[in-house]
N, C-alpha and C positions, 0 to 999 in steps of 0.2 A: 659847492656840495655841502649838504647838511651832514655833519660828521656821524650822527647816529640815527640816520633816517630810518634804518630798518629795525631798530629796537622799538617796536610799537608799544611795548610796555613802558614808555619813556620816562625818563632820562633827564635823546634826546636828546635824552642825550641824543638822550639822548636825542630823538629823533625822531622823538620821535614824536605823541599826541596826548595832550591832557584834555579834559572834557567837562562839560556840565550835562545838560539834558539832551536826550535823544528822542524826544517825542512822547515820553511817558509810557513806555511799554508796560511797566508795572506800577504806575502811579495809582494811588488809592482814588476811588471815585464813588460818590454816593449813588450814582446811577448805573454802576457796573452790574453786570449779570452775576448771579451767584457763582462762586468759583468751585469747580469740580476737581476731582483728582486728575482728570485728563487735561483740563485747561491749565491747572497748576503745573503739570509736567511740561506742557508746551511753553508756558510763560518762563519757566525756569531755564529751558533750553535756549529760548530767544535771549534772555538776560545773560546767560553764560556766554553765548556767542558774541554779544555786544561788548561785554567787559573784557573778554578774552582778546578781542580785536583792539581794545584800548579806548572804548567809548562808553558813555553812560547808558543805562537802561532805565530811565526814569529818575526820580529823586533818590540819589545815591544814599544820602544820610538816612532818609526814611526807610529805604530798602535794608540798610544795615540794621536799623533798630528792629525791623520786622524779623529778619533772619536770626539776629541774636536771641530774640524772644523764642523763636522756634527751636533753636538748638538747646536753649535752657530748659525747654519743655521735653527734651529728648528727641532732637532732630535726626533725620535720616542722613546717611553719608552724603547724598547729593546736596543737602542743605548746607552742610559744612563746606562742601566744594564751592557752592555759589557764594557763600559768605566770604570765603577766602579770596575769590576773584573780585568780589565787590570791594573788599578792603583795598586791593590793589588799585581799583578805579578811584577810590577816595584819596589814595596817596597821590595819584596823578592830578586830581582836581585841586587839592589843597597844598601840595608840595610838602606834606607832613610825612616823613619817612617812618614814623612810628607805626603807621598802618602796615608796613611790610612785615614786621614781627607778628602782628595780629593775623595777617594773611598766612604766614607760614604755619602758625599754630593751628589755624582752622583747616588748612589743606592736609597737614600731617595727621590731624584727627580723622579726617575723611578717609585717608589711606589706612589708618589703623582699623577702621570699621570695614573698609572694602579695599584690600591691597591691589585689586585689579581695576580700580577706577582710573581710566585713561584721562578723563578731564582733570581730575585732581593732580595727576602726575604732570600733565601738560601745564596746569596752572603753576605748579612749583617750578617748571621750566621757565615760564614767563616771569616769575618772580626772580629767578636767578639772572635772567637777562636784564631786568630792571636794576638789579644790584651789581651788574657788570661782572658776574661770575660765570664766564662763558663756557668753561670746561664742564662745570656743574650743569649748566643749561643744556649742553650737548648730550650729556648722559641721560638727563631726564627726558629730553625731547625724543631721543632714540627709544627710550623705554615706552613712552606714550605712543610712539609710532608702531612699535611691536604690538601693543595692546589694541590699537585701533588704526590699522594700516591704511584705511580708506578715509580717514578724517584729515582734511586739508590743513587745519591749524597746527597739527603736530609737525608737519613738514615746515611750517613757518618758524617754529621754535628751533628745529634742527638747523635750518638754513641760516637763520640769524646768527646762531652760535658759530657755525662753520665760517661765516663771513668774518666775524670778529677775530677768529683764530687764524685767518689768512688762508683758509682752505677753499679757494675761490671756485675751482672747477666743480668740487662737490657741492658747494653752496648753490651755484647756478643750476646744476642738475636738480637739486632739491626744490628750488623755486619753480622750475619747469614742471616738475611733478605736482607741486601744490596747485599751480594754475590749471593744470589739466584735470585735477580732481574737483576743484571749485573755483571758477574765475571770479573771485571776490575782490573787494577793495584791497584787502590785505595782500592778496596774491599779486594784483596788478602793481601795487606800490613796491613790492619787492622786485618784480621784474624791472620796474622803472629804475630803481636804484642800481640793480645789476648792470643795466645798460649804461647808466651814468658812469659807473666805475670803469667801464670799458671804453669810455670816451664817446659814446653814442647818445648825445644829448637830445637829438631830434627823436630818436627811438624812445628815450625816457619820457619825453613829453607825450608821445603817442600813447604809451602805456598808462600814464597818469590820467590822460583824458578818458581812457577806457574805464578807469576807476570811478568816474563820475556816474556811470550807469548803475552799478550796485549801490552807490551812495544816495541815489535819487530819493527825494522825499524825507531824508534824514538830515536835519540841520547840521549837527556837528561833524559827521563824516564828510558831508559835502563841503563844509567850510575847510576842514583839514585838507581835503584834496585840492581845493583852490589855492590854499597856502603853499602846498608842495609844488603845484604848477607854477606859482609865482616865484618860488625859490629857484626853480629850474630856469625861468626867464631872467631873473635877477643875476644868476650865475653866468649868463651870457651877455650881461650888460644891457638888457632890454628893460629899461626902467618903466616905460609907459605900460608895457604888457604886464610886468610884475605888479604895478600899482592896480591895474584892472582886476587881477586875480585876488589881491588882498582886499580890495574894496568889495568884491563879490562875496568873499568870505564873511566880511563884517556885515554886509546886508543880510545874508542868510542867518548869521549867528552873531548878533551884536555883542561887542565886548570880548570877542574871542582873542585870548591873550597872544596866541602865536601870530595871528594876523596883525595885531597892534605892534608887536615887536618887529615883524618883518616890514611893516609899513614905515616904521621909524627909520629903518635902513634906507628906504627909498627917499624919504624926506631929507635925510642927511646927505645922500648922494646928490640931491638937487639943490643943496644949499639952504634948505629950510631947517636950520639947526634947532630953533626953539620949538617948532612943531614936532621935530623928531624927539626931542627931550620929553615933551608932554606925552607923546604916545608911549614912549618907553616907561615913563612913570606910571601910566595907567596899567601897563602889562605887569610891572613889578608889584604894584599895589594889589592886583588880583591874585597872582601866583608867583611868589618870590623864588623862582628857579635860578640857579647860578648863572646860566647863560643869559637870562633876561636882565639880571642885576648887572652883569658884566657889560652888556650893551649900554645900559644907562650910564655906568661909570665911564666908559670910553667916550660917550657923547659929551659928558660933562668935562672930562679931561681935555678933549680936543677943542672945547669951547673956552678954555682958560679957567674953568671953575674947579681948580685942583683940590680944594678942601672938600667940596661936595663929592668929587670923584673918589677921593680917598675913603670917604665913609661908605660908598658903595662897594669899593674893593674890599674893605674890611668885612662887609656883610657877605660877600662871596666866600671869603675864607671861613666865616662863622657857619654858613650854610654847609660848606664842604665838611666841616667837623661834625655837624649834626648828621649828615648823610653817612659819614664813615662810622659814627657811633651806632647807627642802625643797620649796619651790615652792607652798605653800598660802597663799592670800590670806585673812588674818584681819582685814582692815581694819575691816569693819563690826562684827564681833563684839568686836574690841578697843575700838572706839569706844564701843559700848554699855556694856561693862564699865567703861571709864574714866569715862563720864558718870554711870553709876549710883553709882560710888564716889567721885565728886568729884575725879578726878585731872586736873590741868591743864585745867580746863574751857574756858578760852578757846582753847586749842590744838585742842580737839576739834571745833570748828566746821569748820575746814578739813579735818580728817580725815573728818568726817561727809559733807561735800560730795564729797570724793574717793570715799568708799565708795559713796555714792548714785549717783555717775556710773557706777560699775562695776556696780551692782545697782540700777537705777531701778525698784524695786518698792515696794509699800506699806510694806514693812519698812524700805527705804532712806529713804522719805519720813518715816516715824515717827522713825527714828534722827536725822535732821537736825533735825526739830522738837524732839526731846528735848534735843539738844546746844545748840541755840539758846536754848531755854527755861532750861536750867540755867545758861547764861552770861548770862541776863538780857535776851536779845534776843527778847522775846516777840511784838512786833509782826511780826517775820519768821516766828516759829515757828508762829503760828496758821494761816497759809496751808498750810504743809507738813502740819500735823496734819489739816486738812480733807481734803487730798489723800490722806493715809494711810487715811482712813476712807471713801473714795469707793466702795468695793465693797459697803459695808454690813457689813463684818466686825464681829463681836461679840467683841471682845478686851478684857479688863479692863485690861491694861497700856496699850493705846492710849487707852482711856477716861480712865485716870488721867493720862496725859501731857496730854491735852486739858484736864482739870480743873486741872492744875498751871499750864498756860499761861493759862487764863482767870483764875485767881487772881493770877498775875503781872500781868495786864492790869487788875487791880482790878475784874473783873466777878464780884462775890461770888456772885450768884445762878447765873450760868453755871458757875462753878467747883463750887459745891455740887451742881448737877445732874449734872455729869460724874463727880464723885467718887461720887455715889450710884449712877450707872450702873455704875461699876466694882465697887463693893461689892455691889450687888444681883446682878450677874452672878457674881462670885466673890470673896467677902470675904477670901480667902487667896491672891490672885493673885501676890503677891510677898513673900518673906521680909523684904525691906528696906522696900518702899513701901506694902504694904497697911495698916500702922498709920497712915501719913500720910493715906491715902485715907479711912480710917474717921474719923479726926479731922476731916478737911475736910468729909466728908459730914454730920457732926453739928454743925458750926459754925453 
């Protein structure tokens, strides 16, 4: 499971999609017809929908320059709104979080000019999701929904926030409403993730396949959908099927960083370690997101190249500091990284509790369980692990954590059962921990 698949303003964390070009909706062209007020309004709406969904609408850097010039000349509220959304897209493309501050300023300026601007309000909600401020995102999403109750994207912001706050029944109902209003790529992706959380992986794959329809003819959204389909296949240990999806993404959208990173995991699972490292390096060179850098570090570490791995791990921490300085909460992701890599384990318990308080989801529960277990406090950990699995989620990492906890509690049979569940589901679920699970399952 991709831990932040639903935060489409990603992350990614989240989860979730960075981008380059989407076919040049607003790209300048010497042969273009003269732009009228009507065509400008339509173009702005198309661009807004694209960047709101997490994808580019032409040359993003050029679009920012154009919009900045317009607002300097006394732009309308909608111009500030579109500029704010485009800054968010540029942040996704470059992994430069300073664009988040620019986005916030532009969107708040739009709301000062027009307090009833639902798109600007929703844009601030998307920004809050990107910064992992989920309670703030919920408030903004609900306000946008009140302003525009028949606009599907507002339900996406609300549902994403509810999901991260552990309010699953409400989140799932919100996604149902979203897909009924507009069966788009974003809506189908959310339905897919909801089904995945409930343990219905075949249903999740079905929903993601439906997403290919709205994405048709658009390179980046189509590539993103193939990557998500590949991750669902990989999560079930179906390496060949996952590889086909990732290759399809790269054929449609050459150099797509999420496909490169995902394909690196397949190559590593098949023993092609050097090829995996080369793919991971390409992804990091393009967009240095913490999760991509972490993948490269783990591949290097498990290949015996510990000094190179240490440099990548140090880069992860430097990127996290940069994100935090620009208003992004990385507490949960940072805790998972530290616990996985044995960094100040006793300190991570408090960090995990604080992170879970902000994100009381099954991911928060599992993170706290894992931190407690790695620190040897397994009597406390088991309850949180049970809570993390309460939806019926079939996730090999969660199964492994439970096996680790049972072994710590000296429940040999229980540990072996959970380790086998992890390996049976996906024998390559983690570069670091799958070998431990395989050994535990065979003990």
